[in-house]
DRENDO-1510 file (C-alpha; in Angstrom, 1 decimal, always signed):
<recs>
REC; n; res; u; v; w
REC; 1; UNK; +0.0; +0.0; +0.0 .
REC; 2; UNK; +1.0; +3.6; -0.4 .
REC; 3; UNK; -0.3; +7.0; +0.5 .
REC; 4; UNK; -2.4; +7.3; -2.6 .
REC; 5; UNK; -4.2; +4.1; -1.8 .
REC; 6; UNK; -5.0; +5.6; +1.6 .
REC; 7; UNK; -6.7; +8.5; -0.2 .
REC; 8; UNK; -3.9; +11.2; -0.2 .
REC; 9; UNK; -2.5; +12.1; -3.6 .
REC; 10; UNK; +0.8; +13.9; -2.9 .
REC; 11; UNK; +1.5; +14.5; -6.6 .
REC; 12; UNK; -1.9; +16.1; -7.0 .
REC; 13; UNK; -1.0; +18.4; -4.1 .
REC; 14; UNK; +2.3; +19.4; -5.8 .
REC; 15; UNK; +0.4; +20.1; -9.0 .
REC; 16; UNK; -2.1; +22.2; -7.2 .
REC; 17; UNK; +0.6; +24.4; -5.6 .
REC; 18; UNK; +2.0; +25.0; -9.1 .
REC; 19; UNK; -1.5; +25.9; -10.4 .
REC; 20; UNK; -2.1; +28.6; -7.7 .
REC; 21; UNK; +1.5; +30.0; -7.7 .
REC; 22; UNK; +0.6; +32.9; -10.0 .
REC; 23; UNK; -2.5; +33.7; -8.0 .
REC; 24; UNK; -0.4; +34.0; -4.8 .
REC; 25; UNK; +2.3; +36.1; -6.4 .
REC; 26; UNK; -0.2; +38.5; -7.7 .
REC; 27; UNK; -0.9; +39.6; -4.2 .
REC; 28; UNK; +2.7; +40.2; -3.1 .
REC; 29; UNK; +3.8; +43.5; -1.6 .
REC; 30; UNK; +7.4; +44.9; -1.8 .
REC; 31; UNK; +8.0; +43.7; +1.8 .
REC; 32; UNK; +7.6; +40.0; +0.9 .
REC; 33; UNK; +10.8; +38.1; +1.0 .
REC; 34; UNK; +11.1; +34.9; -1.0 .
REC; 35; UNK; +8.4; +33.0; -2.7 .
REC; 36; UNK; +5.8; +30.2; -2.3 .
REC; 37; UNK; +6.9; +26.8; -1.1 .
REC; 38; UNK; +9.1; +27.3; +1.9 .
REC; 39; UNK; +8.3; +26.2; +5.5 .
REC; 40; UNK; +7.4; +29.7; +6.4 .
REC; 41; UNK; +6.5; +33.0; +4.8 .
REC; 42; UNK; +8.9; +36.0; +5.3 .
REC; 43; UNK; +7.8; +39.6; +5.5 .
REC; 44; UNK; +9.9; +42.6; +6.3 .
REC; 45; UNK; +8.2; +45.3; +8.4 .
REC; 46; UNK; +7.4; +48.5; +6.5 .
REC; 47; UNK; +9.5; +51.6; +7.3 .
REC; 48; UNK; +8.3; +54.9; +8.8 .
REC; 49; UNK; +6.9; +53.6; +12.1 .
REC; 50; UNK; +8.2; +55.0; +15.4 .
REC; 51; UNK; +6.6; +52.3; +17.6 .
REC; 52; UNK; +5.1; +49.7; +15.3 .
REC; 53; UNK; +2.5; +47.3; +16.8 .
REC; 54; UNK; +1.5; +44.1; +15.1 .
REC; 55; UNK; -2.2; +43.2; +15.3 .
REC; 56; UNK; -3.4; +39.8; +14.3 .
REC; 57; UNK; -6.8; +38.2; +13.7 .
REC; 58; UNK; -8.1; +34.8; +12.6 .
REC; 59; UNK; -11.5; +33.5; +11.5 .
REC; 60; UNK; -13.3; +31.1; +9.1 .
REC; 61; UNK; -16.2; +31.2; +6.8 .
REC; 62; UNK; -18.6; +28.8; +8.6 .
REC; 63; UNK; -21.5; +26.9; +7.2 .
REC; 64; UNK; -21.8; +29.4; +4.3 .
REC; 65; UNK; -19.4; +26.9; +2.7 .
REC; 66; UNK; -22.2; +24.4; +2.5 .
REC; 67; UNK; -24.1; +26.6; +0.1 .
REC; 68; UNK; -21.0; +27.0; -2.1 .
REC; 69; UNK; -20.5; +23.3; -2.2 .
REC; 70; UNK; -24.2; +22.5; -3.0 .
REC; 71; UNK; -24.1; +25.1; -5.8 .
REC; 72; UNK; -20.6; +24.1; -7.0 .
REC; 73; UNK; -19.6; +27.8; -6.9 .
REC; 74; UNK; -16.4; +28.5; -5.1 .
REC; 75; UNK; -15.1; +31.8; -6.3 .
REC; 76; UNK; -16.6; +34.0; -3.5 .
REC; 77; UNK; -15.9; +32.2; -0.2 .
REC; 78; UNK; -12.2; +33.0; -0.3 .
REC; 79; UNK; -13.2; +36.7; -0.3 .
REC; 80; UNK; -15.3; +36.0; +2.8 .
REC; 81; UNK; -12.4; +34.4; +4.5 .
REC; 82; UNK; -10.1; +37.4; +4.0 .
REC; 83; UNK; -12.8; +39.9; +4.8 .
REC; 84; UNK; -13.6; +38.3; +8.2 .
REC; 85; UNK; -10.0; +38.7; +9.3 .
REC; 86; UNK; -8.9; +42.0; +7.8 .
REC; 87; UNK; -12.0; +43.8; +8.8 .
REC; 88; UNK; -11.4; +42.7; +12.4 .
REC; 89; UNK; -7.8; +43.9; +12.3 .
REC; 90; UNK; -8.9; +47.2; +10.8 .
REC; 91; UNK; -10.9; +48.1; +13.9 .
REC; 92; UNK; -7.7; +48.9; +15.7 .
REC; 93; UNK; -6.6; +51.3; +13.0 .
REC; 94; UNK; -4.2; +48.8; +11.5 .
REC; 95; UNK; -3.2; +48.2; +7.9 .
REC; 96; UNK; -3.3; +44.5; +7.0 .
REC; 97; UNK; +0.1; +43.3; +5.9 .
REC; 98; UNK; -0.2; +39.7; +5.1 .
REC; 99; UNK; -2.6; +36.7; +5.1 .
REC; 100; UNK; -2.3; +33.0; +5.4 .
REC; 101; UNK; -5.0; +30.4; +4.7 .
REC; 102; UNK; -5.7; +26.8; +5.8 .
REC; 103; UNK; -7.7; +24.7; +3.4 .
REC; 104; UNK; -8.8; +21.2; +4.4 .
REC; 105; UNK; -10.6; +18.8; +2.1 .
REC; 106; UNK; -11.6; +15.1; +1.7 .
REC; 107; UNK; -10.1; +14.7; -1.7 .
REC; 108; UNK; -8.1; +17.4; -3.5 .
REC; 109; UNK; -10.0; +18.8; -6.5 .
REC; 110; UNK; -7.7; +21.2; -8.3 .
REC; 111; UNK; -10.4; +23.0; -10.2 .
REC; 112; UNK; -12.6; +23.5; -7.2 .
REC; 113; UNK; -9.8; +24.6; -4.8 .
REC; 114; UNK; -8.2; +26.8; -7.4 .
REC; 115; UNK; -11.5; +28.8; -7.5 .
REC; 116; UNK; -11.3; +29.0; -3.7 .
REC; 117; UNK; -7.7; +30.3; -3.7 .
REC; 118; UNK; -8.6; +32.8; -6.5 .
REC; 119; UNK; -11.2; +34.2; -4.2 .
REC; 120; UNK; -8.6; +34.4; -1.4 .
REC; 121; UNK; -6.2; +36.3; -3.7 .
REC; 122; UNK; -9.0; +38.7; -4.8 .
REC; 123; UNK; -9.8; +39.4; -1.1 .
REC; 124; UNK; -6.1; +40.0; -0.4 .
REC; 125; UNK; -5.8; +42.5; -3.2 .
REC; 126; UNK; -9.0; +44.3; -2.1 .
REC; 127; UNK; -7.4; +44.6; +1.4 .
REC; 128; UNK; -3.9; +45.4; +0.2 .
REC; 129; UNK; -2.5; +42.3; +2.0 .
REC; 130; UNK; +0.0; +39.8; +0.7 .
REC; 131; UNK; -1.1; +36.2; +0.5 .
REC; 132; UNK; +2.1; +35.0; +2.1 .
REC; 133; UNK; +1.4; +31.3; +2.2 .
REC; 134; UNK; -1.0; +28.6; +3.5 .
REC; 135; UNK; -1.6; +25.0; +4.0 .
REC; 136; UNK; -3.7; +22.5; +2.0 .
REC; 137; UNK; -4.6; +19.3; +3.9 .
REC; 138; UNK; -6.1; +16.3; +2.2 .
REC; 139; UNK; -8.0; +14.3; +4.8 .
REC; 140; UNK; -10.0; +11.3; +3.4 .
REC; 141; UNK; -12.6; +10.0; +5.8 .
REC; 142; UNK; -12.7; +13.2; +7.7 .
REC; 143; UNK; -14.4; +15.3; +5.0 .
REC; 144; UNK; -16.6; +13.8; +2.3 .
REC; 145; UNK; -15.6; +14.1; -1.4 .
REC; 146; UNK; -16.4; +17.6; -2.5 .
REC; 147; UNK; -16.4; +19.1; +1.0 .
REC; 148; UNK; -13.7; +21.5; +2.3 .
REC; 149; UNK; -13.2; +23.9; +5.2 .
REC; 150; UNK; -11.4; +27.2; +5.3 .
REC; 151; UNK; -9.7; +29.2; +8.1 .
REC; 152; UNK; -7.4; +32.2; +7.8 .
REC; 153; UNK; -5.0; +34.4; +9.7 .
REC; 154; UNK; -4.1; +38.0; +9.1 .
REC; 155; UNK; -1.4; +40.3; +10.5 .
REC; 156; UNK; -1.6; +44.1; +10.4 .
REC; 157; UNK; +0.5; +47.0; +11.7 .
REC; 158; UNK; -0.4; +50.2; +13.5 .
REC; 159; UNK; +1.5; +53.1; +15.1 .
REC; 160; UNK; +1.1; +52.6; +18.8 .
REC; 161; UNK; +0.1; +56.2; +19.5 .
REC; 162; UNK; -2.7; +55.9; +16.9 .
REC; 163; UNK; -4.2; +52.6; +17.9 .
REC; 164; UNK; -7.9; +52.6; +18.7 .
REC; 165; UNK; -8.7; +50.9; +22.0 .
REC; 166; UNK; -12.0; +52.5; +23.3 .
REC; 167; UNK; -10.3; +55.2; +25.3 .
REC; 168; UNK; -10.7; +57.8; +22.6 .
REC; 169; UNK; -14.5; +57.4; +22.4 .
REC; 170; UNK; -16.4; +60.3; +24.0 .
REC; 171; UNK; -20.1; +60.8; +25.0 .
REC; 172; UNK; -21.7; +62.7; +22.2 .
REC; 173; UNK; -19.7; +61.0; +19.4 .
REC; 174; UNK; -21.7; +59.9; +16.4 .
REC; 175; UNK; -21.9; +56.3; +15.1 .
REC; 176; UNK; -21.6; +56.1; +11.3 .
REC; 177; UNK; -22.7; +52.8; +9.9 .
REC; 178; UNK; -21.3; +51.5; +6.6 .
REC; 179; UNK; -23.6; +49.4; +4.5 .
REC; 180; UNK; -23.1; +45.6; +4.3 .
REC; 181; UNK; -23.3; +43.7; +1.1 .
REC; 182; UNK; -26.0; +41.5; +2.5 .
REC; 183; UNK; -25.7; +38.7; +5.1 .
REC; 184; UNK; -21.9; +38.5; +4.8 .
REC; 185; UNK; -20.6; +35.4; +6.6 .
REC; 186; UNK; -22.7; +35.1; +9.8 .
REC; 187; UNK; -25.9; +33.4; +10.8 .
REC; 188; UNK; -25.7; +30.7; +8.0 .
REC; 189; UNK; -26.8; +27.9; +10.3 .
REC; 190; UNK; -30.1; +29.8; +10.6 .
REC; 191; UNK; -30.2; +30.8; +6.9 .
REC; 192; UNK; -29.8; +27.1; +5.9 .
REC; 193; UNK; -32.5; +26.0; +8.3 .
REC; 194; UNK; -34.9; +28.6; +7.0 .
REC; 195; UNK; -34.3; +27.5; +3.4 .
REC; 196; UNK; -34.5; +23.8; +4.3 .
REC; 197; UNK; -37.5; +23.9; +6.5 .
REC; 198; UNK; -39.4; +26.2; +4.1 .
REC; 199; UNK; -38.7; +23.8; +1.2 .
REC; 200; UNK; -37.1; +26.6; -0.9 .
REC; 201; UNK; -34.7; +25.6; -3.7 .
REC; 202; UNK; -31.4; +27.5; -3.9 .
REC; 203; UNK; -32.2; +28.4; -7.5 .
REC; 204; UNK; -35.6; +29.9; -6.5 .
REC; 205; UNK; -35.9; +33.7; -7.1 .
REC; 206; UNK; -38.1; +35.4; -4.5 .
REC; 207; UNK; -39.8; +38.6; -5.6 .
REC; 208; UNK; -37.8; +40.6; -3.0 .
REC; 209; UNK; -34.5; +39.5; -4.5 .
REC; 210; UNK; -34.6; +41.6; -7.7 .
REC; 211; UNK; -34.1; +38.8; -10.1 .
REC; 212; UNK; -31.3; +37.0; -8.1 .
REC; 213; UNK; -31.7; +33.4; -6.9 .
REC; 214; UNK; -31.6; +32.5; -3.2 .
REC; 215; UNK; -28.2; +30.8; -3.7 .
REC; 216; UNK; -26.6; +33.7; -5.5 .
REC; 217; UNK; -27.9; +36.2; -3.0 .
REC; 218; UNK; -26.5; +34.3; +0.0 .
REC; 219; UNK; -23.1; +33.8; -1.7 .
REC; 220; UNK; -22.6; +37.5; -2.1 .
REC; 221; UNK; -19.2; +38.0; -0.5 .
REC; 222; UNK; -18.5; +40.0; +2.7 .
REC; 223; UNK; -17.6; +43.6; +1.9 .
REC; 224; UNK; -13.9; +44.5; +2.7 .
REC; 225; UNK; -13.7; +48.0; +4.2 .
REC; 226; UNK; -10.0; +48.3; +4.5 .
REC; 227; UNK; -8.9; +50.6; +1.7 .
REC; 228; UNK; -11.8; +53.1; +2.1 .
REC; 229; UNK; -11.3; +53.3; +5.9 .
REC; 230; UNK; -7.5; +53.6; +5.7 .
REC; 231; UNK; -7.9; +56.3; +3.0 .
REC; 232; UNK; -10.2; +58.3; +5.3 .
REC; 233; UNK; -7.7; +58.0; +8.2 .
REC; 234; UNK; -4.9; +59.1; +5.9 .
REC; 235; UNK; -6.9; +62.1; +4.8 .
REC; 236; UNK; -7.2; +63.2; +8.4 .
REC; 237; UNK; -10.7; +62.0; +9.4 .
REC; 238; UNK; -10.9; +62.0; +13.2 .
REC; 239; UNK; -12.0; +58.5; +14.2 .
REC; 240; UNK; -12.4; +57.5; +17.8 .
REC; 241; UNK; -13.5; +53.9; +17.4 .
REC; 242; UNK; -14.5; +51.2; +14.9 .
REC; 243; UNK; -16.5; +48.0; +15.0 .
REC; 244; UNK; -16.8; +45.1; +12.6 .
REC; 245; UNK; -20.4; +43.8; +12.7 .
REC; 246; UNK; -20.2; +40.1; +12.5 .
REC; 247; UNK; -21.8; +37.2; +14.6 .
REC; 248; UNK; -24.1; +38.7; +17.2 .
REC; 249; UNK; -24.9; +41.7; +15.1 .
REC; 250; UNK; -25.0; +45.2; +16.3 .
REC; 251; UNK; -25.9; +44.3; +20.0 .
REC; 252; UNK; -22.8; +42.2; +20.5 .
REC; 253; UNK; -20.2; +43.9; +18.3 .
REC; 254; UNK; -20.8; +47.7; +18.5 .
REC; 255; UNK; -20.3; +47.9; +22.3 .
REC; 256; UNK; -16.9; +46.3; +21.9 .
REC; 257; UNK; -15.4; +49.6; +20.6 .
REC; 258; UNK; -16.7; +51.8; +23.5 .
REC; 259; UNK; -15.0; +53.0; +26.6 .
REC; 260; UNK; -16.0; +52.4; +30.3 .
REC; 261; UNK; -19.4; +53.8; +31.2 .
REC; 262; UNK; -20.6; +54.3; +27.7 .
REC; 263; UNK; -23.5; +53.0; +25.5 .
REC; 264; UNK; -24.8; +53.8; +22.1 .
REC; 265; UNK; -28.3; +55.1; +21.4 .
REC; 266; UNK; -29.4; +53.7; +18.0 .
REC; 267; UNK; -31.9; +55.5; +15.8 .
REC; 268; UNK; -34.1; +52.7; +14.3 .
REC; 269; UNK; -35.0; +53.4; +10.7 .
REC; 270; UNK; -31.9; +55.5; +10.1 .
REC; 271; UNK; -30.4; +53.2; +7.5 .
REC; 272; UNK; -31.5; +51.0; +4.6 .
REC; 273; UNK; -32.1; +47.3; +5.5 .
REC; 274; UNK; -31.6; +45.1; +2.4 .
REC; 275; UNK; -34.6; +43.0; +1.3 .
REC; 276; UNK; -32.8; +39.7; +2.1 .
REC; 277; UNK; -33.3; +40.4; +5.8 .
REC; 278; UNK; -37.1; +41.0; +5.4 .
REC; 279; UNK; -37.3; +37.7; +3.5 .
REC; 280; UNK; -35.4; +35.8; +6.2 .
REC; 281; UNK; -37.6; +37.2; +8.9 .
REC; 282; UNK; -40.8; +36.4; +7.0 .
REC; 283; UNK; -39.8; +32.9; +5.7 .
REC; 284; UNK; -38.5; +31.8; +9.1 .
REC; 285; UNK; -40.9; +33.6; +11.3 .
REC; 286; UNK; -37.9; +35.1; +13.1 .
REC; 287; UNK; -38.5; +37.9; +15.6 .
REC; 288; UNK; -36.8; +41.3; +15.1 .
REC; 289; UNK; -34.8; +40.8; +18.3 .
REC; 290; UNK; -33.5; +37.5; +17.0 .
REC; 291; UNK; -32.7; +39.0; +13.6 .
REC; 292; UNK; -30.6; +41.8; +15.1 .
REC; 293; UNK; -28.9; +39.4; +17.4 .
REC; 294; UNK; -27.9; +37.1; +14.5 .
REC; 295; UNK; -27.4; +39.2; +11.4 .
REC; 296; UNK; -25.8; +42.5; +10.6 .
REC; 297; UNK; -29.1; +43.9; +9.3 .
REC; 298; UNK; -27.5; +46.0; +6.6 .
REC; 299; UNK; -24.6; +47.5; +8.6 .
REC; 300; UNK; -21.3; +45.8; +8.2 .
REC; 301; UNK; -18.9; +48.2; +9.8 .
REC; 302; UNK; -19.3; +51.2; +12.2 .
REC; 303; UNK; -17.1; +54.2; +12.9 .
REC; 304; UNK; -17.4; +56.3; +16.0 .
REC; 305; UNK; -16.3; +59.9; +15.5 .
REC; 306; UNK; -17.0; +63.5; +16.7 .
REC; 307; UNK; -20.2; +65.2; +15.4 .
REC; 308; UNK; -18.3; +67.7; +13.3 .
REC; 309; UNK; -16.7; +64.9; +11.3 .
REC; 310; UNK; -20.0; +63.0; +10.5 .
REC; 311; UNK; -20.9; +64.7; +7.3 .
REC; 312; UNK; -17.3; +64.4; +6.0 .
REC; 313; UNK; -17.3; +60.7; +6.8 .
REC; 314; UNK; -20.6; +60.0; +5.0 .
REC; 315; UNK; -19.5; +61.9; +1.9 .
REC; 316; UNK; -16.2; +60.1; +1.8 .
REC; 317; UNK; -17.7; +56.6; +1.9 .
REC; 318; UNK; -20.4; +57.4; -0.5 .
REC; 319; UNK; -17.7; +58.6; -2.9 .
REC; 320; UNK; -16.3; +55.1; -2.5 .
REC; 321; UNK; -19.6; +53.5; -3.4 .
REC; 322; UNK; -20.3; +52.5; +0.2 .
REC; 323; UNK; -23.6; +53.9; +1.5 .
REC; 324; UNK; -23.1; +55.4; +4.9 .
REC; 325; UNK; -25.6; +56.5; +7.6 .
REC; 326; UNK; -25.6; +58.3; +10.9 .
REC; 327; UNK; -27.2; +55.5; +13.0 .
REC; 328; UNK; -26.8; +56.8; +16.6 .
REC; 329; UNK; -24.7; +58.5; +19.2 .
REC; 330; UNK; -22.6; +57.6; +22.2 .
REC; 331; UNK; -24.4; +58.2; +25.6 .
REC; 332; UNK; -23.6; +57.4; +29.2 .
REC; 333; UNK; -24.4; +53.8; +30.0 .
REC; 334; UNK; -23.1; +50.3; +30.7 .
REC; 335; UNK; -22.3; +49.0; +27.3 .
REC; 336; UNK; -25.8; +48.3; +25.8 .
REC; 337; UNK; -27.5; +49.5; +22.7 .
REC; 338; UNK; -30.4; +51.8; +23.6 .
REC; 339; UNK; -33.7; +51.9; +21.7 .
REC; 340; UNK; -32.6; +49.3; +19.1 .
REC; 341; UNK; -36.0; +47.6; +18.8 .
REC; 342; UNK; -38.3; +50.5; +19.4 .
</recs>
């Protein structure tokens, strides 16, 4: 017997690395040292920092992958993987430097996984991060043929004196919400249950979806906010805090960027909620409280800034084709969101 008879094709793995090499190299920044194929990726710190701080984040895509595998469409989930990590790192005011991915599958399918890595490379370019390396694991018997899982890891850099940690936020600051591109990558266990229990087909096109199928709508990738936000900071926009709205929605994630003794008063109806959320609530008989505690409800990222900077911020992001809304303000409190469901 040999390894191939046990279900692991080493030669196919080598061929796969050769196939994705150009995708990886297309993301490289000047600080990358060496190429693909070593035991570790090498990256030289950028110059110009007085007290550089490295900020890291890791995440996965979750059960959204099940939809990609059912529909045999794998070109967007890699963007989701990068987005979930780089948007987190961005909340500290950090610029993402490099990204590594881990891809595990039951049997290596070069065409399928090349689509996945192409998505990862696209996400890295959208974030300005180098795809420094990764790991592909063929695990027969652990995953079924056609199944795979994804995890990722990002490292960013920030000047220590400019890092955002909640201490800069002041009562009276305004919360500017940046529009999501839909459901992003959270709540998909509930999404899949609603679709399954309701007997909906993934190629069904509800009237609310403007001609798109259920499957295509839910595979819309997570928006990457890195370049527009970093451009705003570089242009002098005064930002006191940032939050990435992921699992747990606004109630769980927005208070994470506040200081001690602070809350945020939300103005219901102050932003556009995409139709996909109304469809989920109706199709699954989901309460509004459960919707807000599970999904981003149309807000993927939030910036906290002084009132005088609000209009400037909204205009900047709208010029970047990202709808932006004044959704609330910081008040005295104990970390909760006020008047969210009223």
